[in-house]
Structures are given as C-alpha cells and as structure tokens.
C-alpha positions as a Markdown table, in Angstrom:
| # | Residue | x | y | z |
|---|---|---|---|---|
| 1 | Met | 7.5 | 13.3 | 17.7 |
| 2 | Lys | 5.1 | 16.2 | 17.5 |
| 3 | Arg | 1.9 | 14.5 | 16.5 |
| 4 | Glu | 0.2 | 17.6 | 15.1 |
| 5 | Leu | 3.1 | 18.4 | 12.9 |
| 6 | Ala | 3.3 | 14.8 | 11.6 |
| 7 | Glu | -0.4 | 15.0 | 10.7 |
| 8 | Ala | 0.0 | 18.4 | 9.0 |
| 9 | Val | 2.9 | 16.9 | 6.8 |
| 10 | Val | 0.7 | 14.0 | 5.8 |
| 11 | Ala | -2.2 | 16.3 | 5.0 |
| 12 | Cys | 0.1 | 18.4 | 2.7 |
| 13 | Leu | 1.1 | 15.3 | 0.7 |
| 14 | Arg | -2.5 | 14.1 | 0.1 |
| 15 | Leu | -3.1 | 13.1 | -3.6 |
| 16 | Ser | -6.4 | 14.9 | -3.9 |
| 17 | Ala | -7.6 | 18.4 | -4.4 |
| 18 | Asp | -8.3 | 18.8 | -0.7 |
| 19 | Ala | -4.6 | 18.5 | 0.3 |
| 20 | Gly | -3.7 | 20.5 | 3.4 |
| 21 | Asp | -2.4 | 24.0 | 3.0 |
| 22 | Thr | 1.3 | 24.3 | 3.4 |
| 23 | Glu | 0.8 | 27.5 | 5.5 |
| 24 | Gln | -0.3 | 25.3 | 8.4 |
| 25 | Leu | 3.4 | 24.2 | 8.7 |
| 26 | Arg | 4.4 | 27.8 | 9.5 |
| 27 | Arg | 3.0 | 27.6 | 13.0 |
| 28 | Phe | 5.5 | 24.9 | 14.0 |
| 29 | Gly | 8.8 | 26.1 | 15.4 |
| 30 | Pro | 12.3 | 24.6 | 15.1 |
| 31 | Arg | 11.8 | 22.7 | 18.3 |
| 32 | Asp | 8.7 | 21.0 | 16.9 |
| 33 | Trp | 10.6 | 20.1 | 13.8 |
| 34 | Gln | 13.6 | 18.7 | 15.7 |
| 35 | Arg | 11.2 | 16.5 | 17.7 |
| 36 | Thr | 9.6 | 15.2 | 14.5 |
| 37 | Leu | 12.5 | 14.9 | 12.0 |
| 38 | Thr | 13.4 | 11.4 | 13.1 |
| 39 | Trp | 9.8 | 10.3 | 12.6 |
| 40 | Leu | 9.8 | 12.0 | 9.1 |
| 41 | Asp | 13.0 | 10.1 | 8.2 |
| 42 | Asp | 11.7 | 6.8 | 9.4 |
| 43 | Ser | 8.4 | 7.3 | 7.6 |
| 44 | Gly | 10.3 | 8.1 | 4.3 |
| 45 | Leu | 8.4 | 11.4 | 3.9 |
| 46 | Thr | 11.2 | 13.9 | 4.5 |
| 47 | Leu | 12.4 | 14.3 | 0.9 |
| 48 | Tyr | 8.8 | 14.1 | -0.5 |
| 49 | Leu | 7.8 | 17.0 | 1.8 |
| 50 | Leu | 10.8 | 19.1 | 0.7 |
| 51 | Gln | 10.1 | 18.5 | -2.9 |
| 52 | His | 6.4 | 19.3 | -2.5 |
| 53 | Leu | 7.3 | 22.6 | -0.8 |
| 54 | Lys | 9.6 | 23.5 | -3.7 |
| 55 | Asn | 6.9 | 22.6 | -6.2 |
| 56 | Val | 4.5 | 25.0 | -4.6 |
| 57 | His | 7.1 | 27.6 | -3.8 |
| 58 | Ala | 6.5 | 27.4 | -0.1 |
| 59 | Thr | 9.9 | 26.5 | 1.4 |
| 60 | Asp | 9.6 | 29.7 | 3.4 |
| 61 | Val | 7.2 | 28.0 | 5.8 |
| 62 | Leu | 10.3 | 26.3 | 7.3 |
| 63 | Ser | 12.8 | 28.2 | 9.4 |
| 64 | Pro | 16.2 | 28.6 | 7.8 |
| 65 | Glu | 17.9 | 26.1 | 10.1 |
| 66 | Val | 15.2 | 23.4 | 9.4 |
| 67 | Leu | 15.4 | 24.0 | 5.6 |
| 68 | Ala | 19.2 | 23.7 | 5.8 |
| 69 | Gln | 18.8 | 20.3 | 7.5 |
| 70 | Leu | 16.4 | 19.0 | 4.9 |
| 71 | Glu | 18.6 | 20.3 | 2.1 |
| 72 | Gly | 21.6 | 18.5 | 3.7 |
| 73 | Arg | 19.6 | 15.3 | 3.5 |
| 74 | Val | 19.0 | 15.8 | -0.2 |
| 75 | Val | 22.7 | 16.2 | -0.8 |
| 76 | Ala | 23.7 | 13.2 | 1.3 |
| 77 | Asn | 21.0 | 11.1 | -0.3 |
| 78 | Arg | 22.2 | 12.0 | -3.8 |
| 79 | Leu | 25.7 | 10.7 | -2.9 |
| 80 | Arg | 24.2 | 7.6 | -1.4 |
| 81 | Trp | 22.3 | 6.8 | -4.6 |
| 82 | Glu | 25.5 | 7.2 | -6.6 |
| 83 | Tyr | 27.2 | 4.7 | -4.3 |
| 84 | Leu | 24.2 | 2.3 | -4.4 |
| 85 | Ala | 24.0 | 2.5 | -8.2 |
| 86 | Lys | 27.6 | 1.4 | -8.5 |
| 87 | Gln | 26.9 | -1.5 | -6.1 |
| 88 | Leu | 23.7 | -2.5 | -8.0 |
| 89 | Asp | 25.5 | -2.5 | -11.3 |
| 90 | Cys | 28.4 | -4.6 | -9.9 |
| 91 | Ile | 26.0 | -7.2 | -8.5 |
| 92 | Asn | 23.9 | -7.2 | -11.6 |
| 93 | Gln | 26.9 | -7.8 | -13.8 |
| 94 | Gly | 28.0 | -10.6 | -11.5 |
| 95 | Phe | 24.6 | -12.3 | -11.7 |
| 96 | Glu | 24.6 | -12.0 | -15.5 |
| 97 | Arg | 28.0 | -13.4 | -15.9 |
| 98 | Ala | 27.1 | -16.4 | -13.7 |
| 99 | Gly | 23.9 | -17.0 | -15.7 |
| 100 | Ile | 21.6 | -16.3 | -12.7 |
| 101 | Ala | 18.0 | -15.4 | -13.5 |
| 102 | Phe | 17.0 | -12.5 | -11.3 |
| 103 | Ala | 14.8 | -9.4 | -11.0 |
| 104 | Val | 15.6 | -6.2 | -9.1 |
| 105 | Val | 12.6 | -5.5 | -6.8 |
| 106 | Lys | 11.6 | -2.5 | -4.7 |
| 107 | Gly | 14.1 | 0.4 | -4.8 |
| 108 | Leu | 14.9 | 1.6 | -8.4 |
| 109 | Ser | 12.3 | -0.8 | -9.9 |
| 110 | Leu | 9.6 | 1.5 | -8.5 |
| 111 | Val | 10.7 | 4.6 | -10.4 |
| 112 | Pro | 8.9 | 6.3 | -12.0 |
| 113 | Asp | 5.6 | 4.3 | -11.6 |
| 114 | Tyr | 5.5 | 4.5 | -7.8 |
| 115 | Ser | 7.9 | 7.4 | -7.2 |
| 116 | Pro | 8.6 | 10.2 | -9.7 |
| 117 | Asp | 12.3 | 10.3 | -8.7 |
| 118 | Ala | 14.6 | 7.8 | -7.0 |
| 119 | Leu | 16.3 | 10.7 | -5.2 |
| 120 | Leu | 13.0 | 11.2 | -3.2 |
| 121 | Arg | 13.5 | 7.8 | -1.6 |
| 122 | Ala | 16.1 | 7.0 | 1.1 |
| 123 | Pro | 17.0 | 3.3 | 0.3 |
| 124 | Ser | 18.5 | 1.0 | 2.9 |
| 125 | Asp | 18.5 | -2.3 | 0.9 |
| 126 | Leu | 19.1 | -3.6 | -2.5 |
| 127 | Asp | 16.5 | -6.4 | -3.1 |
| 128 | Tyr | 16.6 | -9.2 | -5.6 |
| 129 | Leu | 14.2 | -12.0 | -6.5 |
| 130 | Val | 16.0 | -15.2 | -7.5 |
| 131 | Asn | 15.1 | -18.9 | -7.9 |
| 132 | Arg | 15.8 | -21.0 | -4.9 |
| 133 | Gln | 18.1 | -23.3 | -6.9 |
| 134 | Ser | 20.2 | -20.2 | -7.8 |
| 135 | Leu | 20.9 | -19.2 | -4.2 |
| 136 | Pro | 24.3 | -21.0 | -3.8 |
| 137 | Leu | 25.6 | -19.4 | -7.0 |
| 138 | Ala | 24.2 | -16.0 | -6.1 |
| 139 | Gln | 25.9 | -16.3 | -2.7 |
| 140 | Gln | 29.2 | -16.9 | -4.4 |
| 141 | Val | 28.7 | -13.8 | -6.6 |
| 142 | Leu | 28.0 | -11.7 | -3.5 |
| 143 | Glu | 30.9 | -13.1 | -1.6 |
| 144 | Ala | 33.2 | -12.4 | -4.5 |
| 145 | Ala | 32.0 | -8.8 | -4.3 |
| 146 | Gly | 32.9 | -8.5 | -0.7 |
| 147 | Tyr | 29.5 | -9.4 | 1.0 |
| 148 | Arg | 28.8 | -12.0 | 3.6 |
| 149 | Leu | 25.6 | -13.7 | 4.7 |
| 150 | Thr | 24.4 | -12.1 | 7.9 |
| 151 | Gly | 20.9 | -13.4 | 8.3 |
| 152 | Val | 18.1 | -15.6 | 7.1 |
| 153 | Ser | 14.4 | -14.9 | 7.5 |
| 154 | Asp | 12.6 | -16.6 | 10.3 |
| 155 | Gly | 10.7 | -19.8 | 9.6 |
| 156 | Ser | 11.5 | -23.1 | 7.9 |
| 157 | Ser | 10.7 | -21.7 | 4.5 |
| 158 | Lys | 13.9 | -19.4 | 4.5 |
| 159 | Thr | 12.5 | -17.0 | 2.0 |
| 160 | Glu | 14.9 | -14.1 | 2.6 |
| 161 | Phe | 18.7 | -14.0 | 2.8 |
| 162 | Lys | 20.6 | -10.9 | 3.9 |
| 163 | Phe | 24.1 | -10.0 | 3.0 |
| 164 | Cys | 26.3 | -7.1 | 4.2 |
| 165 | Lys | 30.0 | -6.2 | 3.8 |
| 166 | Pro | 31.7 | -7.1 | 7.1 |
| 167 | Asn | 32.8 | -4.3 | 9.4 |
| 168 | Ser | 30.9 | -1.7 | 7.2 |
| 169 | Arg | 27.8 | -0.9 | 9.2 |
| 170 | Arg | 27.5 | 1.2 | 12.2 |
| 171 | Ala | 25.1 | 0.2 | 15.0 |
| 172 | Ile | 21.4 | 0.1 | 14.0 |
| 173 | Val | 20.6 | 2.8 | 16.5 |
| 174 | Ser | 22.8 | 5.3 | 14.7 |
| 175 | Asp | 22.4 | 4.3 | 11.0 |
| 176 | Ser | 21.6 | 7.3 | 8.8 |
| 177 | Pro | 19.3 | 6.4 | 5.9 |
| 178 | Tyr | 21.0 | 9.1 | 3.8 |
| 179 | Ser | 24.6 | 8.5 | 4.6 |
| 180 | Val | 26.9 | 7.0 | 2.0 |
| 181 | Glu | 28.8 | 5.4 | 5.0 |
| 182 | Thr | 25.7 | 3.3 | 5.8 |
| 183 | Ala | 26.4 | 0.2 | 3.7 |
| 184 | Pro | 23.3 | -1.3 | 2.2 |
| 185 | Leu | 22.0 | -4.7 | 3.0 |
| 186 | Ile | 21.7 | -7.0 | 0.0 |
| 187 | Glu | 18.5 | -9.1 | 0.3 |
| 188 | Leu | 17.9 | -12.2 | -1.9 |
| 189 | His | 14.2 | -13.2 | -2.0 |
| 190 | Val | 12.9 | -16.5 | -3.2 |
| 191 | Asn | 9.4 | -15.3 | -2.5 |
| 192 | Phe | 7.8 | -12.6 | -0.4 |
| 193 | Trp | 5.0 | -14.1 | 1.7 |
| 194 | Asn | 6.1 | -15.6 | 5.0 |
| 195 | Pro | 4.0 | -18.7 | 5.6 |
| 196 | Gly | 5.2 | -18.7 | 9.3 |
| 197 | Asn | 2.9 | -15.8 | 10.1 |
| 198 | Gly | -0.1 | -18.2 | 10.3 |
| 199 | Val | -2.2 | -16.4 | 7.6 |
| 200 | Pro | -3.1 | -19.1 | 5.0 |
| 201 | Ile | -2.2 | -17.3 | 1.8 |
| 202 | Gln | -0.4 | -19.0 | -1.1 |
| 203 | Glu | 1.8 | -16.4 | -2.7 |
| 204 | Pro | 1.1 | -15.8 | -6.5 |
| 205 | Val | 3.6 | -17.4 | -8.8 |
| 206 | Leu | 6.2 | -14.7 | -9.9 |
| 207 | Pro | 8.1 | -16.4 | -12.7 |
| 208 | Leu | 11.3 | -14.7 | -13.7 |
| 209 | Gln | 10.5 | -15.5 | -17.3 |
| 210 | Arg | 8.0 | -12.6 | -17.1 |
| 211 | Thr | 10.6 | -9.9 | -16.2 |
| 212 | Ile | 11.0 | -6.8 | -18.3 |
| 213 | Leu | 14.0 | -4.5 | -18.8 |
| 214 | His | 14.1 | -1.3 | -16.8 |
| 215 | Ser | 16.5 | 1.6 | -17.0 |
| 216 | Trp | 17.7 | 4.3 | -14.7 |
| 217 | Arg | 20.5 | 6.8 | -15.6 |
| 218 | Gly | 22.2 | 4.5 | -18.0 |
| 219 | Leu | 21.7 | 1.3 | -15.9 |
| 220 | Arg | 19.6 | -1.5 | -17.4 |
| 221 | Phe | 18.3 | -4.4 | -15.4 |
| 222 | Pro | 15.4 | -6.9 | -15.2 |
| 223 | Val | 12.4 | -6.1 | -13.0 |
| 224 | Leu | 9.0 | -7.7 | -12.5 |
| 225 | Asn | 6.3 | -6.7 | -14.9 |
| 226 | Asp | 3.7 | -4.2 | -13.7 |
| 227 | Arg | 1.2 | -6.7 | -12.4 |
| 228 | Asp | 3.7 | -8.8 | -10.5 |
| 229 | Ala | 5.4 | -5.7 | -9.1 |
| 230 | Phe | 2.0 | -4.4 | -7.8 |
| 231 | Leu | 1.3 | -7.8 | -6.1 |
| 232 | Val | 4.7 | -7.7 | -4.4 |
| 233 | Gln | 4.1 | -4.1 | -3.1 |
| 234 | Ile | 0.8 | -5.2 | -1.6 |
| 235 | Ile | 2.3 | -8.3 | 0.0 |
| 236 | His | 5.3 | -6.3 | 1.3 |
| 237 | Val | 3.2 | -3.6 | 2.9 |
| 238 | Phe | 0.6 | -5.9 | 4.3 |
| 239 | Glu | 3.3 | -8.1 | 6.0 |
| 240 | His | 4.7 | -5.0 | 7.6 |
| 241 | Val | 1.2 | -4.1 | 8.9 |
| 242 | Leu | 1.1 | -7.5 | 10.5 |
| 243 | Asp | 4.5 | -6.9 | 12.0 |
| 244 | Gly | 3.3 | -3.7 | 13.6 |
| 245 | Trp | 4.9 | -0.9 | 11.6 |
| 246 | Leu | 5.1 | 0.5 | 8.1 |
| 247 | Lys | 6.6 | 3.4 | 6.3 |
| 248 | Leu | 4.0 | 6.0 | 5.3 |
| 249 | Cys | 5.9 | 6.6 | 2.1 |
| 250 | Trp | 4.9 | 3.1 | 0.9 |
| 251 | Leu | 1.3 | 4.1 | 1.1 |
| 252 | Leu | 2.0 | 7.4 | -0.7 |
| 253 | Glu | 3.8 | 5.5 | -3.5 |
| 254 | Ile | 1.0 | 3.0 | -3.9 |
| 255 | Gly | -1.4 | 5.9 | -4.1 |
| 256 | Phe | 0.8 | 7.6 | -6.6 |
| 257 | Phe | 0.8 | 4.4 | -8.7 |
| 258 | Met | -3.0 | 4.2 | -8.6 |
| 259 | Ser | -3.4 | 7.8 | -9.6 |
| 260 | Arg | -1.3 | 7.1 | -12.7 |
| 261 | Arg | -2.9 | 3.8 | -13.6 |
| 262 | Gly | -6.4 | 4.2 | -12.3 |
| 263 | Cys | -8.0 | 4.3 | -15.7 |
| 264 | Asp | -6.1 | 1.4 | -17.1 |
| 265 | Ser | -9.0 | -1.1 | -17.0 |
| 266 | Asp | -7.0 | -3.9 | -18.8 |
| 267 | Phe | -4.3 | -3.7 | -16.2 |
| 268 | Trp | -6.7 | -3.8 | -13.2 |
| 269 | Ser | -8.5 | -6.7 | -14.8 |
| 270 | Glu | -5.3 | -8.7 | -14.9 |
| 271 | Val | -4.5 | -7.7 | -11.3 |
| 272 | Asp | -8.0 | -8.7 | -10.2 |
| 273 | Ser | -7.7 | -12.1 | -11.8 |
| 274 | Ser | -4.4 | -12.7 | -10.0 |
| 275 | Met | -5.9 | -11.5 | -6.7 |
| 276 | Gln | -9.0 | -13.6 | -7.0 |
| 277 | Ala | -6.9 | -16.7 | -7.7 |
| 278 | Val | -5.3 | -16.5 | -4.2 |
| 279 | Pro | -7.8 | -16.8 | -1.3 |
| 280 | Arg | -7.7 | -13.8 | 1.1 |
| 281 | Leu | -5.1 | -11.9 | -1.0 |
| 282 | Val | -8.0 | -9.6 | -2.0 |
| 283 | Glu | -8.5 | -8.7 | 1.7 |
| 284 | Cys | -4.8 | -7.9 | 2.1 |
| 285 | Ala | -4.9 | -5.6 | -0.9 |
| 286 | Ala | -8.1 | -4.0 | 0.4 |
| 287 | Val | -6.4 | -3.2 | 3.8 |
| 288 | Val | -3.4 | -1.6 | 2.1 |
| 289 | Ile | -5.4 | 0.4 | -0.4 |
| 290 | Glu | -7.8 | 1.6 | 2.3 |
| 291 | Leu | -4.8 | 2.8 | 4.4 |
| 292 | Ala | -3.5 | 4.7 | 1.3 |
| 293 | Lys | -6.9 | 6.3 | 0.9 |
| 294 | Leu | -7.2 | 7.1 | 4.6 |
| 295 | Phe | -3.9 | 8.9 | 4.9 |
| 296 | Phe | -3.3 | 10.3 | 1.4 |
| 297 | Ala | -6.7 | 10.3 | -0.2 |
| 298 | Ser | -5.4 | 8.3 | -3.0 |
| 299 | Pro | -7.7 | 7.5 | -5.9 |
| 300 | Ser | -8.5 | 3.8 | -6.4 |
| 301 | Pro | -9.8 | 1.9 | -9.4 |
| 302 | Asp | -13.3 | 0.6 | -9.5 |
| 303 | Val | -12.1 | -3.0 | -9.1 |
| 304 | Ala | -10.4 | -2.0 | -5.8 |
| 305 | Glu | -13.7 | -0.7 | -4.5 |
| 306 | Asn | -15.1 | -4.2 | -5.0 |
| 307 | Trp | -12.2 | -5.6 | -3.0 |
| 308 | Met | -13.4 | -3.5 | 0.0 |
| 309 | His | -16.5 | -5.6 | 0.2 |
| 310 | Ala | -14.3 | -8.6 | 1.1 |
| 311 | Leu | -13.3 | -7.0 | 4.4 |
| 312 | Cys | -15.0 | -8.5 | 7.4 |
| 313 | Pro | -16.5 | -6.1 | 10.0 |
| 314 | Pro | -13.7 | -6.5 | 12.6 |
| 315 | Val | -11.1 | -5.4 | 9.9 |
| 316 | Gln | -13.2 | -2.4 | 8.9 |
| 317 | Leu | -13.5 | -1.6 | 12.6 |
| 318 | Trp | -9.8 | -1.7 | 13.1 |
| 319 | Leu | -9.2 | 0.6 | 10.1 |
| 320 | Asn | -11.8 | 3.1 | 11.6 |
| 321 | Val | -10.7 | 2.9 | 15.2 |
| 322 | His | -7.0 | 2.1 | 15.5 |
| 323 | Ala | -5.3 | 2.8 | 12.1 |
| 324 | Arg | -4.7 | 6.5 | 12.5 |
| 325 | Thr | -3.3 | 6.2 | 16.1 |
| 326 | Trp | -1.1 | 3.2 | 15.0 |
| 327 | Val | 0.3 | 4.7 | 11.9 |
| 328 | Phe | 1.4 | 7.9 | 13.5 |
| 329 | Asp | 3.4 | 6.3 | 16.2 |
| 330 | Asp | 7.2 | 6.3 | 16.2 |
| 331 | His | 9.4 | 3.5 | 14.8 |
| 332 | Pro | 9.6 | 0.6 | 17.3 |
| 333 | Leu | 13.3 | 1.0 | 17.5 |
| 334 | His | 13.0 | 4.6 | 18.7 |
| 335 | Arg | 11.7 | 4.5 | 22.3 |
| 336 | Ser | 9.8 | 7.8 | 22.5 |
| 337 | Ser | 6.9 | 6.6 | 24.8 |
| 338 | Phe | 6.3 | 4.0 | 27.4 |
| 339 | Phe | 3.1 | 2.7 | 25.8 |
| 340 | Pro | 3.7 | 2.6 | 22.0 |
| 341 | Thr | 0.8 | 1.5 | 19.8 |
| 342 | Ala | 2.7 | -1.0 | 17.6 |
| 343 | Lys | 1.0 | -4.1 | 18.9 |
| 344 | Leu | -2.5 | -2.6 | 18.3 |
| 345 | Ala | -2.0 | -4.2 | 14.9 |
| 346 | Leu | -2.6 | -7.6 | 16.6 |
| 347 | Phe | -6.3 | -6.8 | 16.7 |
| 348 | Leu | -6.1 | -6.8 | 12.9 |
| 349 | Tyr | -3.6 | -9.7 | 12.7 |
| 350 | Gln | -5.8 | -12.1 | 14.6 |
| 351 | Glu | -8.7 | -11.7 | 12.1 |
| 352 | Phe | -6.5 | -13.2 | 9.4 |
| 353 | Ile | -5.6 | -16.4 | 11.3 |
| 354 | Pro | -8.5 | -18.9 | 11.0 |
| 355 | Asp | -7.1 | -21.6 | 13.3 |
| 356 | Pro | -7.8 | -20.7 | 17.0 |
| 357 | Lys | -4.9 | -22.6 | 18.4 |
| 358 | Thr | -2.4 | -21.0 | 15.9 |
| 359 | Arg | -4.0 | -17.6 | 16.6 |
| 360 | Arg | -3.5 | -17.9 | 20.4 |
| 361 | Thr | 0.1 | -19.1 | 20.0 |
| 362 | Leu | 1.1 | -16.4 | 17.5 |
| 363 | Ile | -0.5 | -13.6 | 19.5 |
| 364 | Arg | 1.2 | -14.8 | 22.7 |
| 365 | Gln | 4.5 | -14.9 | 20.9 |
| 366 | Arg | 4.1 | -11.4 | 19.6 |
| 367 | Leu | 3.1 | -10.1 | 23.0 |
| 368 | Phe | 5.8 | -11.8 | 25.0 |
| 369 | Pro | 8.7 | -12.6 | 22.6 |
| 370 | Leu | 11.3 | -14.9 | 24.2 |
| 371 | Lys | 14.0 | -14.7 | 21.5 |
| 372 | Arg | 17.0 | -12.5 | 21.9 |
| 373 | Pro | 16.9 | -9.1 | 20.1 |
| 374 | Ala | 18.6 | -8.9 | 16.8 |
| 375 | Gln | 22.4 | -8.4 | 17.0 |
| 376 | Ile | 23.6 | -5.0 | 16.1 |
| 377 | Ser | 26.7 | -4.6 | 14.0 |
| 378 | Phe | 29.4 | -1.9 | 13.6 |
| 379 | Pro | 33.1 | -1.7 | 12.8 |
| 380 | Leu | 35.5 | -3.5 | 15.2 |
| 381 | Asp | 39.2 | -2.9 | 15.0 |
| 382 | Gly | 40.3 | -4.3 | 18.4 |
| 383 | Lys | 40.7 | -0.9 | 20.1 |
| 384 | Pro | 39.4 | -0.9 | 23.7 |
| 385 | Glu | 37.3 | 2.2 | 23.2 |
| 386 | Ile | 35.6 | 0.6 | 20.2 |
| 387 | Val | 34.9 | -2.5 | 22.1 |
| 388 | Met | 33.4 | -0.5 | 25.0 |
| 389 | Thr | 31.2 | 1.4 | 22.4 |
| 390 | Ala | 30.1 | -1.9 | 21.1 |
| 391 | Leu | 29.0 | -3.2 | 24.5 |
| 392 | Arg | 27.3 | 0.1 | 25.4 |
| 393 | Leu | 25.3 | 0.3 | 22.2 |
| 394 | His | 24.4 | -3.4 | 22.4 |
| 395 | Trp | 23.0 | -3.2 | 25.9 |
| 396 | Arg | 21.2 | 0.1 | 25.1 |
| 397 | Phe | 19.6 | -1.7 | 22.2 |
| 398 | Val | 18.6 | -4.6 | 24.4 |
| 399 | Leu | 17.2 | -2.3 | 27.0 |
| 400 | Asp | 15.2 | -0.4 | 24.4 |
| 401 | Arg | 13.8 | -3.7 | 23.1 |
| 402 | Ile | 12.7 | -4.8 | 26.6 |
| 403 | Ile | 11.0 | -1.4 | 27.3 |
| 404 | Phe | 9.3 | -1.4 | 23.9 |
| 405 | His | 7.9 | -4.9 | 24.3 |
| 406 | Ala | 6.8 | -4.3 | 27.8 |
| 407 | Gly | 5.1 | -1.0 | 27.1 |
| 408 | Ser | 3.5 | -2.0 | 23.8 |
| 409 | Ser | 2.2 | -5.3 | 25.3 |
| 410 | Leu | 0.6 | -3.4 | 28.2 |
| 411 | Arg | -1.0 | -0.9 | 25.7 |
| 412 | Tyr | -2.5 | -3.9 | 23.8 |
| 413 | Ile | -3.8 | -5.5 | 27.0 |
| 414 | Trp | -5.2 | -2.2 | 28.2 |
| 415 | Glu | -7.1 | -1.8 | 24.9 |
| 416 | Val | -8.6 | -5.4 | 24.9 |
| 417 | Pro | -11.7 | -4.6 | 26.9 |
| 418 | Arg | -12.5 | -1.6 | 24.7 |
| 419 | Trp | -11.9 | -3.6 | 21.6 |
| 420 | Arg | -14.3 | -6.4 | 22.8 |
| 421 | Arg | -17.0 | -3.8 | 23.6 |
| 422 | Leu | -16.7 | -2.3 | 20.1 |
| 423 | Met | -16.8 | -5.8 | 18.6 |
| 424 | Ser | -20.0 | -6.6 | 20.4 |
C-alpha cells in the first residue's frame, strides 16, 4: 500500500470545506494505484472515491487503466447487489412466513441515512437481529433456503451465528468483495456486544417491537429505529477497534449520518439518554466519533462534544499518537509488512478493562493467540487438483497468520517503552 496515496484519498473524502484537492491524486502513477487498490477495497472507500471524482468532474486525475479497473468494480458490485437483494427478499419472506420477529441491520438498513446509495458499499454479509428463542426456527428457515451453520461467535454468550451455502465460497484469501460469485455470509445476531472482551458494558436493550419499515428498490423490510441503529453502529465499530482493525468507510458513513442529523436536537437527546444509561458506552461513542472527526472532519452534534469529556487521558493520548498510524495499515489478512500496527490498539483496549487480572489475561491472549486460525472454505468436488489447491491455500493462510501475529506482537512490544514514557 502506498501510504501517501491512501492519505490523499481520505483527504479528498473529508466532509468539510477543507477537503483535499483531487488534483493531488494526479501525481500518483498506475504502479502506486496497483499497490493501493487492495487497501482501498478493504477500507470500503473505492466506490466512494470514484463517485466523488465523478461528482466533481475529476476522473481525469486517474490513468485510463486505473479508471477502467474502478469502473469494473462498479459494474460487478451492481450485479452483486442484485443477487444479494434476491437472497435478502427470500430470507425475509421465509422469516415472515415462520412468524419470526427480526430486523435487518447494517447493509441496506443504512441507506440513505449513512450512505447515499447502496451501490457505493461492497457488502459481504446479510445481517439480522432476532430473539434468542427464535434461533432454532430461524436456522430451519435458512437451511430450507440452502444455507448451513458454519460458525458461532466466541464466548459463552454465543451472540452471533454465521450461515453460508455449502461449497459456494472460495478461499478467504481470494474472495472479491464485488463478485457475484462470492456468496454472502448470513449472520444472525441476538445482540451486538461481546461480553467476553472484558469491557464491562451492558448492551442497550434493542426490542424488536421498536422496528420500523424500510424500503429499497421495491423491497420492504423491518429495520431498527434511528436511535437503536446509531447505537448498533457505535458498538459495531468500537468492537472492531478493540479487535485491531476497522473499515474506514464505517467512519465516513457515521460522519455522513452526523452531517445529516447534526441539528436534530430531539434525536440526539434521545441518543444521549440511551448512552448515559449504560456505563462507559459514552466513552465508546466518543472514541468512534473522534476517529470520524480525525480522518473525515465530520461534524458532530453538541451532545457528542460533551461525550469527549468522558475520555480518560490515556485514551486521548492513543487517539493523538497511534490512531493515524494504526488506521492506515493494511488489513491483517494481507501480509504487506513484517511489523504491522494492528496490535497497537491494545494500548487503547487495556484502558477499558478495569480488572487487572482480566486485563493481563486478555492482552496476553491477543499478543500470543494459541487457537488455530479460522478454517478457510472453497468448493470441493473431489478432483486432485482442487484438493491440492485447498491444501496450498490453507497452509498459506496459516503461514500468513503466524507471520502476522509474530510481527504485530513484536511491534507492540517495541512500542511499550515509548508508550510508558508518554503516559508518564
């Protein structure tokens, strides 16, 4: 990834009057773009960038070959959305026929409040919130539609259940976020906060009785109301911060939402009441909003400025010292450097774990994970060449995971003395 190009792209997408000039992109050649396209795709900014260049009539800052590649992503993503919409409608009808209360979350539920157009997003999952007692019936509906349970979230709470059509996904290392051939994961959530992360936060109650109807291109489905949807976005992004990586487009979309709703004092008063009722949730929201402001200069409502006062000095220090380096690193699955910065988020993470023993245990587990890497999946038809491809991709993935954890843990350990000096 070409760091200077990544920073220039983010500057162009800022939500303020001082957004970067698109002309600065002209100085980067095709080689720089090829090095950075994977990062752009992982960050979710590729299609937002192309649309911005079209809006300001500046697509000529890209070379013809790079522009053609981005346009190809647009075409592929449109086909993928058509496929996903059919899958979503099929599952929704199955849930409705079975009498299951549900809400579509993330994805299409964010349009147009968080994203002006669904086609600017490259979706990988279809997410639903359901009641725990509805899980067995919901699983039956998904199995009838051809899906099979492939994973359950870590921890005894089992808050997330993942389904996929068997023999339909290629290996993780070669999945395209835009391809119609990359079958979506279906995720059933009973809540969104993982209590196993050691941070003592009681998730706000999100009753399905408060859902509202949402529509997109003829589809109608229940979604969370505006307040609950915002809380879910905050929790979702903050948990990814604790995990060591996030998509920059999530910050852009939260900033976009705040720019649209910044003057709605009644809405923010309701959000503030919900935040204040959950200890430390205000701090989580402050971190996410501060990141959105730092990278995209997003406006924030007055009440959010009050949330910033809840941040302790070490958290503010991390935002000032490490956030920019950390956010601009490559996805952990893409081994582009020997000392990635993903685990620098542990300096922030430990400030949210009050119990010293739990803190030491969790930090040690994150630095030196002993569990096996997640199993990759792709079609198997019994042919020897397919089996050999399976084994090769699997061990490549395992090797990448070992190198990533070794390098990022060394980077964290190297930074510890500096962090302690800054803290003192």
